[in-house]
C-alpha positions in Angstrom: -304.6 120.4 -97.3 -306.1 123.4 -99.0 -305.3 126.8 -97.5 -308.5 128.3 -98.6 -311.5 128.5 -96.3 -313.9 128.6 -99.3 -312.6 126.0 -101.5 -309.8 128.1 -102.9 -306.0 127.9 -102.6 -304.7 131.4 -103.3 -301.0 131.8 -103.9 -299.2 133.3 -101.1 -297.2 136.6 -101.4 -293.5 136.5 -100.9 -290.2 138.5 -101.2 -289.7 137.2 -104.7 -292.5 139.3 -106.3 -291.6 141.7 -109.0 -291.1 145.3 -108.6 -294.4 147.1 -108.5 -296.2 144.2 -106.8 -295.2 145.1 -103.2 -295.9 148.1 -101.1 -293.9 149.7 -99.5 -291.4 148.5 -102.1 -288.1 148.1 -100.1 -289.2 147.7 -96.5 -292.2 145.5 -97.7 -290.0 143.1 -99.4 -287.7 142.9 -96.4 -290.6 142.4 -94.1 -292.0 139.5 -96.3 -288.5 137.8 -95.9 -289.4 137.6 -92.1 -292.7 135.9 -92.5 -292.5 132.0 -91.9 -294.6 131.0 -94.9 -293.9 127.3 -94.0 -296.0 127.9 -91.0 -299.1 129.2 -92.6 -302.3 128.1 -90.8 -305.8 128.9 -92.1 -307.9 130.8 -89.6 -311.4 130.2 -91.0 -312.6 130.0 -87.4 -312.2 133.8 -87.2 -314.3 134.4 -90.3 -318.1 135.2 -90.4 -318.2 136.0 -86.7 -321.1 137.8 -85.0 -322.0 139.2 -81.6 -319.2 139.3 -79.1 -317.1 136.9 -80.9 -313.6 138.1 -82.2 -312.9 137.9 -85.9 -314.3 139.2 -89.1 -318.0 139.6 -89.8 -317.3 139.3 -93.5 -317.8 135.8 -94.8 -315.6 135.8 -98.0 -312.4 136.7 -96.3 -309.5 134.3 -96.4 -307.4 134.6 -93.3 -304.2 133.0 -92.3 -301.7 133.0 -89.6 -297.9 132.6 -90.1 -296.0 132.8 -86.8 -296.7 136.3 -85.5 -298.0 137.5 -88.9 -301.6 137.9 -90.3 -302.1 137.4 -94.0 -305.5 138.1 -95.5 -307.1 138.3 -98.9 -310.8 137.7 -100.0 -312.8 136.4 -103.0 -313.5 140.0 -103.8 -309.8 140.6 -104.0 -309.2 138.1 -106.7 -308.9 139.9 -110.0 -309.2 138.8 -113.6 -305.8 140.0 -114.7 -302.7 141.3 -113.1 -303.1 144.8 -114.2 -306.5 145.2 -112.6 -304.9 143.6 -109.4 -302.0 146.3 -109.4 -304.6 149.0 -110.0 -306.5 147.7 -106.9 -303.1 147.7 -104.9 -302.5 151.3 -105.7 -306.1 152.2 -104.8 -305.8 150.5 -101.4 -302.5 152.0 -100.8 -303.8 155.5 -101.4 -306.5 155.0 -98.8 -304.1 153.4 -96.3 -301.8 156.3 -96.5 -304.7 158.5 -95.5 -304.6 156.8 -92.0 -301.2 158.4 -91.4 -300.4 157.5 -87.7 -303.4 155.2 -87.5 -301.9 152.7 -90.1 -300.4 149.7 -88.3 -296.7 149.6 -88.6 -295.2 146.8 -90.8 -298.2 146.6 -93.0 -297.5 145.3 -96.5 -299.8 145.1 -99.4 -298.9 142.8 -102.4 -300.4 141.6 -105.5 -299.8 137.9 -106.3 -300.2 136.6 -110.0 -302.0 133.3 -110.5 -301.8 131.1 -113.6 -305.1 129.7 -114.2 -306.2 126.4 -116.0 -307.3 128.3 -119.0 -304.0 129.9 -119.6 -305.0 133.2 -118.3 -303.2 135.1 -115.4 -305.4 136.3 -112.6 -304.2 138.2 -109.4 -304.9 138.2 -105.7 -304.5 141.2 -103.5 -303.1 140.5 -100.1 -302.5 142.4 -96.9 -299.8 141.2 -94.5 -299.4 142.8 -90.9 -298.6 141.9 -87.4 -300.9 139.3 -85.8 -302.0 141.4 -82.9 -304.9 140.8 -80.6 -307.9 143.1 -81.5 -309.7 145.2 -78.8 -312.6 142.8 -79.4 -310.4 139.9 -78.6 -309.1 141.7 -75.5 -312.7 142.4 -74.4 -313.7 138.8 -74.9 -310.7 137.6 -72.9 -311.5 139.9 -70.1 -315.1 138.8 -69.9 -314.0 135.1 -70.0 -311.6 135.7 -67.2 -314.0 137.9 -65.3 -311.4 140.7 -65.3 -313.4 143.8 -65.1 -310.4 146.1 -64.9 -309.0 144.6 -68.1 -312.4 145.0 -69.8 -312.5 148.7 -68.8 -309.1 149.2 -70.1 -310.1 147.7 -73.6 -313.3 149.8 -73.6 -311.5 152.9 -72.8 -309.0 152.2 -75.6 -312.0 151.6 -77.9 -313.4 155.0 -76.9 -310.2 156.6 -78.0 -310.2 154.7 -81.2 -313.8 155.6 -82.0 -313.1 159.3 -81.4 -309.9 159.1 -83.5 -312.0 157.6 -86.3 -314.5 160.5 -86.0 -311.6 163.0 -86.3 -310.3 161.3 -89.4 -313.7 161.3 -91.0 -314.5 164.9 -90.1 -311.2 166.4 -91.1 -309.7 163.9 -93.7 -313.0 162.5 -95.2 -311.8 159.0 -94.5 -314.4 156.5 -93.4 -313.4 153.6 -91.1 -315.3 150.5 -89.9 -315.6 151.4 -86.2 -315.9 148.0 -84.8 -313.6 146.8 -81.9 -312.2 143.9 -84.0 -310.7 146.4 -86.4 -308.4 148.0 -83.8 -305.5 146.8 -81.8 -303.7 148.4 -78.8 -300.0 147.6 -78.5 -297.2 149.3 -76.3 -296.5 151.3 -79.5 -299.8 152.8 -80.0 -303.5 152.3 -81.2 -303.9 151.0 -84.7 -306.6 150.4 -87.3 -306.1 146.9 -88.7 -308.8 146.6 -91.4 -308.7 147.3 -95.2 -312.3 148.7 -95.2 -311.5 152.4 -95.8 -314.1 154.6 -97.4 -313.9 158.2 -98.5 -316.6 160.2 -96.8 -316.8 162.9 -94.1 -319.4 160.9 -92.0 -319.6 157.7 -90.0 -323.2 156.8 -90.3 -323.1 153.9 -87.8 -321.1 155.7 -85.1 -324.1 156.2 -82.9 -324.7 152.4 -83.0 -321.1 151.6 -82.5 -320.7 153.7 -79.4 -323.9 152.6 -77.7 -323.6 149.0 -78.6 -320.6 148.6 -76.3 -322.7 149.7 -73.5 -325.5 147.2 -74.6 -323.0 144.4 -74.8 -321.2 145.0 -71.5 -324.0 146.7 -69.5 -323.8 144.2 -66.6 -320.1 145.2 -66.1 -321.1 148.6 -64.7 -317.8 149.8 -63.5 -316.2 149.0 -66.8 -319.0 150.8 -68.7 -318.7 153.9 -66.4 -314.9 154.0 -67.3 -315.8 153.6 -70.9 -318.3 156.5 -70.9 -315.9 158.8 -69.1 -313.1 157.9 -71.5 -315.4 158.6 -74.4 -316.6 161.9 -72.9 -313.1 163.0 -72.3 -312.0 162.1 -75.9 -314.9 163.8 -77.5 -314.3 167.0 -75.6 -310.5 167.1 -76.1 -310.3 165.9 -79.7 -313.4 167.1 -81.6 -314.3 170.6 -82.3 -317.8 171.9 -82.5 -317.5 171.9 -86.2 -316.3 168.4 -86.3 -319.4 167.2 -84.3 -321.7 169.1 -86.7 -319.9 167.7 -89.8 -320.4 164.2 -88.4 -324.0 164.8 -87.4 -323.0 163.1 -84.2 -326.0 164.3 -82.0 -328.4 163.2 -84.6 -326.9 159.8 -85.3 -326.7 159.0 -81.6 -330.4 160.2 -81.0 -331.6 158.1 -83.9 -329.9 154.9 -82.7 -332.2 152.3 -81.4 -331.3 150.9 -77.9 -332.7 148.0 -76.0 -331.4 148.5 -72.4 -332.0 151.3 -69.8 -328.3 151.6 -69.3 -327.7 152.4 -72.9 -330.6 154.7 -72.9 -329.1 156.5 -70.0 -325.8 156.7 -71.7 -327.4 158.2 -74.8 -328.3 161.3 -72.7 
């Protein structure tokens, strides 16, 4: 059975890759020895997801689970030659380092060479990290179980994550994709899981991201109240007036189109 969800069968990373093909070099190689590659299962069911579903909204991602580990690459991360792949690894690593304490622990980035039928040698860029339930997955489970307290907890964690993303944008010029599927809350902390990391001092979609959670879960009024209270507290305690101005936060919230009365009330 092919591993790829899009008619591809990319070579998997592993601890036997040459020096310079794994980051971080020593701990990354040791971590890859712990991944049960014989248990790799494709998770195409979590690709191209929309609405309240958990998973990636990107359709070209190739996502796999191996025990408690997540392995992901994409068609965009297949390069014509190994050197281009290694350059892409270095570029991604530079961005991930900018996350500092927001970077998920035990994250590994690897370049895997692939011999092609025409004798050339292409390369795939992989990210390996723990398979943690995202905040979106936690929200979806809470709704399915009709557990409003759990939903409130996940929404409050999302409020914290969104404000931290704003802080990183304003002060480090690092732009994250502020969607609940890109964050995980564990006993060890709150983490950014995605590889989508830009370099800019703004978050153009932040107004939509904040108000969309109200739109999505508006009928859970107690949970939304807790979310808005957590958001207000995080904004007040974490962002300075200069941060808010740099982000253009008031303007982006004001310009966000909302559909419900509860979201309109939240905007004010």
